[in-house]
C-alpha positions as a Markdown table, in Angstrom:
| # | Residue | x | y | z |
|---|---|---|---|---|
| 1 | Lys | 19.6 | -6.6 | -5.5 |
| 2 | Phe | 16.4 | -5.3 | -3.9 |
| 3 | Glu | 16.5 | -2.1 | -5.9 |
| 4 | Ala | 17.0 | -4.0 | -9.1 |
| 5 | Leu | 14.2 | -6.4 | -8.3 |
| 6 | Trp | 11.8 | -3.5 | -7.4 |
| 7 | Ser | 12.6 | -1.7 | -10.6 |
| 8 | Lys | 11.6 | -4.8 | -12.5 |
| 9 | Ile | 8.4 | -5.4 | -10.5 |
| 10 | Thr | 7.3 | -1.8 | -11.0 |
| 11 | Asp | 8.8 | -1.4 | -14.5 |
| 12 | Ser | 10.6 | 1.7 | -13.3 |
| 13 | Asp | 13.9 | 2.9 | -14.7 |
| 14 | Tyr | 15.3 | 3.9 | -11.3 |
| 15 | Cys | 14.9 | 2.6 | -7.7 |
| 16 | Ile | 16.6 | 4.2 | -4.7 |
| 17 | Ser | 16.5 | 2.5 | -1.3 |
| 18 | Val | 16.1 | 4.6 | 1.8 |
| 19 | Asn | 15.8 | 3.8 | 5.5 |
| 20 | Ser | 12.0 | 4.5 | 5.6 |
| 21 | Ala | 9.2 | 5.7 | 3.5 |
| 22 | Thr | 9.1 | 8.9 | 5.6 |
| 23 | Ser | 12.6 | 9.7 | 4.5 |
| 24 | Gly | 11.8 | 8.6 | 1.0 |
| 25 | Leu | 8.9 | 11.1 | 0.8 |
| 26 | Thr | 11.2 | 13.9 | 2.1 |
| 27 | Thr | 13.9 | 12.9 | -0.3 |
| 28 | Ala | 11.5 | 12.8 | -3.2 |
| 29 | Leu | 10.1 | 16.2 | -2.4 |
| 30 | Leu | 13.6 | 17.7 | -2.0 |
| 31 | Ala | 14.8 | 16.1 | -5.2 |
| 32 | Leu | 12.0 | 18.0 | -7.1 |
| 33 | Gly | 13.7 | 21.3 | -6.2 |
| 34 | Leu | 10.6 | 22.9 | -4.8 |
| 35 | Glu | 11.1 | 26.4 | -3.4 |
| 36 | Pro | 10.6 | 26.9 | 0.3 |
| 37 | Gly | 7.0 | 27.8 | 1.0 |
| 38 | Ser | 5.7 | 26.0 | -2.0 |
| 39 | Glu | 2.3 | 24.4 | -1.5 |
| 40 | Val | 2.0 | 20.6 | -1.6 |
| 41 | Ile | -1.6 | 19.3 | -1.7 |
| 42 | Thr | -2.2 | 16.1 | 0.1 |
| 43 | Thr | -4.8 | 14.2 | 2.1 |
| 44 | Pro | -5.3 | 14.5 | 5.8 |
| 45 | Phe | -6.4 | 10.8 | 5.8 |
| 46 | Ser | -2.9 | 9.4 | 6.1 |
| 47 | Phe | -0.1 | 8.6 | 8.6 |
| 48 | Thr | 1.7 | 11.7 | 9.9 |
| 49 | Ala | 4.7 | 10.9 | 7.8 |
| 50 | Thr | 3.0 | 12.3 | 4.7 |
| 51 | Cys | 2.6 | 15.8 | 6.2 |
| 52 | Ala | 5.9 | 15.6 | 8.1 |
| 53 | Ala | 7.7 | 15.0 | 4.8 |
| 54 | Ile | 6.2 | 18.1 | 3.3 |
| 55 | Ile | 7.2 | 20.2 | 6.3 |
| 56 | Ala | 10.7 | 18.7 | 6.3 |
| 57 | Ala | 11.0 | 19.7 | 2.6 |
| 58 | Asn | 10.3 | 23.3 | 3.7 |
| 59 | Cys | 6.9 | 23.3 | 2.0 |
| 60 | Val | 3.4 | 24.0 | 3.1 |
| 61 | Pro | 0.9 | 21.1 | 3.3 |
| 62 | Ile | -2.6 | 21.9 | 1.9 |
| 63 | Phe | -5.2 | 19.4 | 2.8 |
| 64 | Cys | -7.6 | 18.1 | 0.2 |
| 65 | Asp | -10.8 | 16.2 | 1.1 |
| 66 | Ile | -11.0 | 12.6 | 0.2 |
| 67 | Asp | -13.6 | 10.8 | -2.0 |
| 68 | Pro | -15.6 | 8.7 | 0.5 |
| 69 | Asp | -15.8 | 5.9 | -1.9 |
| 70 | Thr | -12.0 | 5.5 | -2.3 |
| 71 | Phe | -10.5 | 7.2 | 0.8 |
| 72 | Cys | -8.1 | 8.9 | -1.7 |
| 73 | Ile | -7.8 | 12.5 | -2.8 |
| 74 | Ser | -11.0 | 13.8 | -4.4 |
| 75 | Pro | -10.1 | 15.1 | -7.9 |
| 76 | Arg | -13.0 | 17.6 | -7.8 |
| 77 | Lys | -11.8 | 19.0 | -4.5 |
| 78 | Leu | -8.2 | 19.0 | -5.8 |
| 79 | Glu | -9.0 | 21.2 | -8.7 |
| 80 | Gln | -10.5 | 23.8 | -6.3 |
| 81 | Leu | -7.4 | 24.0 | -4.2 |
| 82 | Ile | -4.8 | 24.6 | -6.8 |
| 83 | Thr | -3.2 | 28.1 | -6.7 |
| 84 | Asn | -0.1 | 29.7 | -8.2 |
| 85 | Lys | 1.7 | 28.5 | -5.1 |
| 86 | Thr | 0.8 | 24.8 | -5.7 |
| 87 | Lys | 3.9 | 23.0 | -7.0 |
| 88 | Cys | 3.1 | 19.4 | -6.1 |
| 89 | Val | 0.3 | 16.9 | -5.3 |
| 90 | Leu | 1.3 | 14.1 | -2.9 |
| 91 | Thr | -1.4 | 11.5 | -3.2 |
| 92 | Val | -1.8 | 8.6 | -0.8 |
| 93 | His | -2.9 | 5.2 | -2.0 |
| 94 | Trp | -4.8 | 4.2 | 1.1 |
| 95 | Cys | -4.7 | 0.4 | 1.6 |
| 96 | Gly | -3.6 | -0.2 | -1.9 |
| 97 | Asn | -6.4 | 1.9 | -3.5 |
| 98 | Ala | -5.3 | 4.4 | -6.2 |
| 99 | Gly | -8.6 | 6.4 | -6.3 |
| 100 | Asp | -9.1 | 8.2 | -9.5 |
| 101 | Leu | -5.4 | 8.3 | -10.4 |
| 102 | Asp | -6.0 | 9.0 | -14.1 |
| 103 | Lys | -7.9 | 12.2 | -13.2 |
| 104 | Ile | -5.4 | 13.3 | -10.6 |
| 105 | Arg | -2.5 | 12.8 | -13.0 |
| 106 | Ser | -4.3 | 14.6 | -15.7 |
| 107 | Ile | -4.9 | 17.6 | -13.4 |
| 108 | Cys | -1.2 | 17.7 | -12.5 |
| 109 | Lys | -0.1 | 17.6 | -16.1 |
| 110 | Glu | -2.6 | 20.3 | -17.1 |
| 111 | Lys | -1.5 | 22.6 | -14.2 |
| 112 | Asn | 2.2 | 21.7 | -14.7 |
| 113 | Ile | 2.7 | 20.5 | -11.1 |
| 114 | Tyr | 4.5 | 17.5 | -9.8 |
| 115 | Leu | 2.8 | 14.3 | -8.7 |
| 116 | Val | 4.4 | 12.3 | -5.9 |
| 117 | Glu | 2.7 | 9.0 | -4.9 |
| 118 | Asp | 2.8 | 7.8 | -1.3 |
| 119 | Ala | 2.4 | 4.1 | -2.2 |
| 120 | Ala | 3.5 | 3.0 | 1.3 |
| 121 | Gln | 0.5 | 0.8 | 1.5 |
| 122 | Ala | 0.4 | -0.3 | -2.1 |
| 123 | Pro | 3.4 | -2.4 | -2.9 |
| 124 | Thr | 2.6 | -4.7 | -5.9 |
| 125 | Ser | -0.8 | -3.1 | -6.3 |
| 126 | Phe | -1.8 | -2.2 | -9.8 |
| 127 | Tyr | -4.0 | 0.4 | -11.4 |
| 128 | Lys | -5.1 | -0.3 | -15.0 |
| 129 | Ser | -2.3 | -2.8 | -15.6 |
| 130 | Ala | 0.6 | -0.5 | -14.3 |
| 131 | Ala | 2.1 | -0.6 | -10.8 |
| 132 | Ile | 0.8 | 2.0 | -8.4 |
| 133 | Gly | 3.6 | 4.3 | -7.6 |
| 134 | Thr | 4.7 | 4.7 | -11.2 |
| 135 | Phe | 2.0 | 7.2 | -12.5 |
| 136 | Gly | 3.6 | 10.3 | -11.0 |
| 137 | Asp | 7.0 | 11.8 | -11.1 |
| 138 | Val | 8.1 | 9.8 | -8.1 |
| 139 | Gly | 6.6 | 6.9 | -6.1 |
| 140 | Val | 7.6 | 5.9 | -2.5 |
| 141 | Phe | 7.0 | 2.5 | -0.9 |
| 142 | Ser | 7.3 | 1.3 | 2.7 |
| 143 | Phe | 8.6 | -2.0 | 4.0 |
| 144 | Asn | 8.0 | -1.2 | 7.7 |
| 145 | Glu | 6.6 | -4.0 | 10.0 |
| 146 | Pro | 2.9 | -3.4 | 9.5 |
| 147 | Lys | 3.0 | -3.1 | 5.7 |
| 148 | Asn | 1.9 | -5.6 | 3.1 |
| 149 | Ile | 5.5 | -6.6 | 2.4 |
| 150 | Met | 7.9 | -6.1 | 5.2 |
| 151 | Ser | 11.6 | -6.1 | 5.8 |
| 152 | Gly | 11.4 | -4.7 | 9.4 |
| 153 | Glu | 12.2 | -1.2 | 8.1 |
| 154 | Gly | 13.1 | 0.6 | 4.9 |
| 155 | Gly | 11.6 | 2.1 | 1.9 |
| 156 | Leu | 12.1 | 2.5 | -1.9 |
| 157 | Ile | 11.7 | 5.4 | -4.2 |
| 158 | Val | 10.9 | 4.8 | -7.9 |
| 159 | Thr | 11.1 | 7.2 | -10.8 |
| 160 | Asn | 11.6 | 7.2 | -14.5 |
| 161 | Asn | 13.4 | 10.6 | -14.4 |
| 162 | Glu | 17.2 | 10.3 | -14.3 |
| 163 | Glu | 17.7 | 13.8 | -12.8 |
| 164 | Ile | 15.3 | 13.1 | -10.0 |
| 165 | Ala | 17.0 | 9.7 | -9.4 |
| 166 | Ile | 20.4 | 11.3 | -9.2 |
| 167 | Lys | 19.2 | 13.9 | -6.7 |
| 168 | Cys | 17.5 | 11.3 | -4.6 |
| 169 | Arg | 20.7 | 9.3 | -4.4 |
| 170 | Leu | 22.7 | 12.4 | -3.4 |
| 171 | Ile | 20.1 | 13.4 | -0.7 |
| 172 | Arg | 19.9 | 9.8 | 0.6 |
| 173 | Asn | 23.6 | 9.9 | 1.1 |
| 174 | His | 23.1 | 12.5 | 3.8 |
């Protein structure tokens, strides 16, 4: 029921429950099929789970400076960090703030790299009339005790990509 409700709230085609947002981020990265050693650009201004998920997915975290006005990844700095090894950007929506999500998404599309949204702190937050967590290929939410909406523990993955959703369900099972 919670998966179905969250799909409706976020207007996402697929929602996969997981035991934590940390495992949700790892699951999402693994479902993308990134080669070991692929670079995933993220912010150092986050909980350790963001970086830990990248490492657990056998990828290399590359840290991008934040925009001091939003505390989110700086699109200008992001463009400077992208190399041929970059396969994904894992943006963090700090305290429900999306930063310049349009620009980040545009960069990812232009460079043909995945966008994963760590929306652990952004459940029911919106950016330009759409739910945060739904702009990238995958979004991950947390329902841990200190979060905006809590169930004691747990997380949810959202995507509109059926193949990613199937892989997430398979990975979650193990």
